[in-house]
C-alpha positions in Angstrom: -186.8 17.3 5.0 -184.3 20.2 5.5 -181.8 17.8 7.1 -182.2 15.4 4.2 -181.5 18.0 1.6 -178.5 19.3 3.7 -177.1 15.8 4.0 -177.5 15.2 0.2 -175.7 18.5 -0.5 -172.7 17.5 1.8 -172.5 14.1 0.1 -172.4 15.8 -3.3 -169.5 18.1 -2.2 -167.6 15.1 -0.7 -168.0 13.1 -3.9 -166.7 16.1 -5.9 -163.6 16.5 -3.8 -161.6 13.5 -5.3 -162.4 14.7 -8.8 -161.1 18.2 -8.1 -158.0 16.7 -6.5 -157.4 14.5 -9.5 -157.6 17.5 -11.8 -154.7 19.2 -10.1 -151.5 18.9 -12.1 -148.1 18.8 -10.6 -145.6 21.6 -11.4 -143.5 20.7 -14.5 -140.2 19.0 -13.6 -138.4 21.1 -16.2 -139.0 24.7 -15.3 -136.9 26.7 -17.7 -134.2 26.4 -20.5 -131.8 29.2 -21.2 -128.8 29.6 -23.4 -126.0 32.0 -24.3 -125.2 33.8 -26.4 -128.7 35.2 -26.8 -128.5 35.2 -30.6 -127.1 32.2 -32.3 -125.6 32.2 -35.8 -124.1 29.5 -38.1 -121.2 28.0 -36.2 -122.1 29.4 -32.8 -121.2 27.6 -29.6 -124.1 27.5 -27.1 -124.0 27.1 -23.4 -127.4 25.7 -22.2 -128.8 25.8 -18.7 -131.8 23.7 -17.6 -133.6 24.5 -14.3 -135.7 21.8 -12.7 -138.2 21.7 -9.9 -137.0 18.3 -8.8 -133.6 16.6 -8.6 -133.2 14.3 -11.6 -130.9 11.3 -12.1 -129.7 12.6 -15.5 -130.5 15.1 -18.2 -130.0 14.7 -21.9 -131.0 16.6 -25.0 -131.1 16.5 -28.8 -130.6 19.5 -31.1 -130.0 19.6 -34.8 -129.7 15.8 -34.9 -126.9 15.8 -32.3 -127.1 14.3 -28.8 -126.4 16.6 -25.8 -125.4 15.3 -22.3 -126.0 17.8 -19.5 -123.9 17.8 -16.2 -125.2 19.0 -12.9 -124.0 22.1 -11.0 -123.5 22.4 -7.3 -127.2 23.0 -7.2 -128.6 19.5 -8.2 -131.6 21.2 -9.8 -129.5 23.2 -12.3 -127.8 21.3 -15.2 -125.5 22.6 -17.9 -124.2 21.6 -21.4 -121.7 23.2 -23.7 -122.7 22.5 -27.3 -123.0 24.3 -30.7 -124.2 24.3 -34.3 -122.0 23.6 -37.2 -120.9 26.4 -39.6 -122.8 24.6 -42.4 -126.1 24.5 -40.5 -128.7 26.2 -42.6 -130.3 29.3 -41.0 -133.7 28.5 -39.5 -135.5 27.4 -36.3 -134.5 24.2 -34.6 -136.1 22.5 -31.6 -134.0 21.6 -28.6 -135.7 18.7 -26.8 -134.6 18.0 -23.2 -135.4 14.8 -21.2 -134.8 14.5 -17.5 -135.0 11.1 -15.8 -136.5 11.8 -12.4 -135.6 10.1 -9.1 -138.6 7.8 -9.5 -137.4 6.7 -12.9 -140.1 8.6 -14.9 -139.0 10.9 -17.7 -139.9 14.6 -18.0 -139.7 16.3 -21.4 -139.5 19.9 -22.6 -138.9 21.6 -25.9 -137.5 25.0 -26.9 -137.4 26.5 -30.4 -134.0 28.1 -31.1 -133.4 30.5 -34.0 -130.1 30.2 -35.9 -129.3 33.3 -38.1 -127.1 33.4 -41.2 -123.5 34.4 -40.5 -121.6 36.8 -42.7 -118.8 34.6 -43.9 -116.1 36.3 -46.0 -114.4 35.1 -49.2 -110.9 35.7 -50.4 -108.3 34.5 -52.9 -104.9 33.3 -51.5 -101.7 31.9 -53.0 -100.0 28.9 -51.4 -97.2 26.5 -52.6 -98.6 24.5 -55.5 -98.1 21.1 -53.8 -100.8 22.1 -51.3 -103.3 22.4 -54.2 -102.0 19.5 -56.3 -100.2 17.1 -54.0 -98.2 14.2 -55.5 -98.8 10.6 -54.8 -96.5 10.5 -51.8 -98.2 13.5 -50.3 -101.6 12.1 -51.0 -100.6 9.0 -49.0 -99.5 11.2 -46.1 -102.8 13.2 -46.3 -104.7 9.9 -46.0 -102.6 8.8 -43.1 -103.1 12.2 -41.4 -106.8 11.8 -41.8 -106.8 8.5 -39.9 -104.8 10.1 -37.1 -107.3 13.0 -36.8 -110.2 10.6 -36.9 -108.6 8.6 -34.1 -108.0 11.8 -32.1 -111.6 13.0 -32.5 -112.9 9.6 -31.5 -111.2 10.0 -28.1 -113.9 10.1 -25.4 -113.9 11.7 -22.0 -117.5 11.6 -20.8 -117.3 14.6 -18.4 -116.1 18.2 -19.0 -112.4 18.7 -18.3 -112.6 22.5 -18.8 -113.3 25.0 -16.0 -114.3 28.6 -16.4 -113.9 30.8 -19.5 -111.8 29.6 -22.5 -108.8 32.0 -23.0 -107.1 33.3 -26.1 -104.1 31.0 -26.9 -101.8 33.7 -28.2 -101.2 37.4 -27.5 -102.8 38.6 -30.7 -106.1 39.7 -32.2 -108.0 37.3 -34.4 -109.1 38.0 -38.0 -112.7 37.5 -39.2 -111.6 34.3 -40.9 -114.0 31.6 -39.5 -116.2 30.1 -42.2 -114.4 32.1 -45.0 -114.5 30.7 -48.5 -111.0 30.7 -49.9 -109.9 30.2 -53.5 -106.4 28.7 -53.4 -104.2 29.6 -56.4 -107.4 30.2 -58.4 -107.9 26.5 -58.5 -109.3 25.0 -55.3 -112.1 26.3 -53.1 -111.7 25.7 -49.4 -113.8 26.5 -46.3 -111.9 27.8 -43.4 -113.1 26.0 -40.3 -111.1 27.9 -37.7 -109.9 31.4 -36.7 -106.5 32.8 -37.6 -104.4 34.9 -35.2 -101.6 36.7 -37.2 -98.5 36.7 -35.0 -94.8 36.5 -35.6 -93.0 33.1 -35.5 -91.8 31.9 -32.1 -94.5 33.3 -29.9 -95.8 31.0 -27.1 -99.1 29.2 -27.6 -101.1 28.2 -24.6 -103.9 25.8 -23.9 -107.2 27.6 -24.1 -108.6 25.4 -21.2 -107.7 22.3 -19.4 -107.8 18.9 -21.1 -105.9 15.9 -22.5 -103.6 16.0 -25.6 -105.0 13.6 -28.1 -102.7 14.5 -31.0 -99.3 16.3 -31.1 -97.4 15.9 -34.4 -96.7 17.3 -37.8 -99.4 16.9 -40.5 -99.3 17.8 -44.2 -101.9 20.6 -44.3 -101.9 21.5 -40.6 -98.2 21.6 -40.1 -97.2 21.0 -36.5 -100.6 20.4 -34.8 -101.9 19.9 -31.3 -105.5 18.7 -30.5 -106.8 18.9 -26.9 -109.8 17.0 -25.7 -111.8 19.1 -23.1 -114.3 16.3 -22.4 -117.9 15.6 -23.6 -116.8 15.7 -27.3 -115.3 19.2 -27.2 -111.9 19.7 -28.8 -109.6 22.7 -29.5 -107.1 22.5 -32.4 -103.8 24.5 -32.8 -102.1 24.5 -36.2 -98.9 25.7 -38.0 -96.7 25.6 -34.9 -92.9 25.9 -35.3 -92.4 23.8 -32.2 -94.6 21.4 -30.2 -93.9 21.2 -26.4 -96.5 18.5 -25.4 -97.0 14.8 -26.1 -100.1 12.7 -26.8 -101.7 11.6 -23.6 -100.5 14.5 -21.6 -102.8 16.3 -19.1 -102.8 20.1 -19.4 -104.1 22.9 -17.3 -105.5 26.0 -18.7 -102.7 28.4 -19.8 -100.1 25.6 -20.1 -97.7 26.2 -23.0 -98.2 23.7 -25.9 -95.7 25.2 -28.4 -94.6 28.1 -30.4 -96.2 29.9 -33.4 -94.9 29.3 -36.8 -95.7 28.8 -40.5 -95.7 25.1 -41.1 -98.2 23.3 -43.3 -100.4 25.1 -45.8 -100.0 28.8 -44.9 -99.3 32.2 -46.5 -97.3 33.4 -43.5 -96.8 33.0 -39.8 -99.9 32.8 -37.7 -101.9 30.5 -35.3 -104.9 28.7 -36.6 -107.3 27.8 -33.7 -110.1 25.4 -34.3 -113.0 24.3 -32.1 -114.9 21.0 -32.8 -117.9 19.7 -30.8 -119.6 16.4 -31.6 -118.3 16.7 -35.2 -119.5 20.3 -35.6 -117.0 23.1 -36.2 -117.6 26.2 -34.1 -116.4 29.7 -34.2 -113.5 30.0 -31.7 -114.0 33.7 -31.1 -117.5 33.0 -29.9 -116.3 30.3 -27.6 -113.8 32.7 -26.1 -116.6 35.2 -25.5 -118.8 32.8 -23.4 -119.1 33.3 -19.7 -118.7 29.8 -18.3 -118.7 28.5 -14.7 -115.7 27.2 -12.8 -116.7 23.6 -12.5 -115.4 23.4 -8.9 -117.2 26.5 -8.0 -120.4 26.4 -10.1 -122.9 29.1 -9.0 -126.2 27.9 -7.6 -128.2 30.1 -9.9 -128.2 31.0 -13.6 -127.5 34.5 -14.8 -130.7 35.1 -16.8 -129.5 38.4 -18.0 -127.1 36.5 -20.3 -129.6 34.2 -21.8 -133.0 34.3 -23.3 -136.3 32.8 -22.2 -138.6 31.5 -24.9 
């Protein structure tokens, strides 16, 4: 009888083993999601890092109704993306959804909630030549043609990042707190400033903030002499009001290459450089982009600096 009960007990244990094994869950493929800067505001760029437990085929994301494409580092389990939220994004909490396609073709998903705080945008009244407030018919035609040129430039597509390392200040001058400012022009027209101004005398050299391809280099009505650089993956920098342009459309530039000289062309109140940053149709604060710590893409570190990002 004892042997019978013992045998029955062993059979019960053996029968339970597959159930216990089936109840074990594999470690999540997406381990962590980080970003910098720690605290995002309206118009902030954001550098995302995704850490995975397995090597994926690709990693994508969606945030504030915009698609994000991640690229892998030298560690195939760590993927990066440089993105941002538009200056007109309303303060609030927005979910970043990340999808990794694993080696077996199966998707893995993760979501992080990201807070966007209100930015303190300034307002000011400025005086400009009247034709920049009330352009005539000929000038209106030029403005429409300029818009087509800009649309074509921003439609340019390089699927992979061309930048490497930190973005650098394009001129030897300090910026003003002008990004997102609301400006009343000649007490008639309200305009939102979508870039950052660097007051500097005419004729100073202007350099490319990072490597990329020139997608526009010519005089426009409002922007004056203007250069737009595509840094890959829908990220562009814009340089306006130049007195001279030293590059041509289609040219490949390295970080620090001279693109022209500062000036006061277009709609200005005096000599300065206007720098703009646009990602995936969103306008970002150039000064915050310049403050990001970014990897050199040929020497990407194998680990993420968690001290510069926040775990949720």
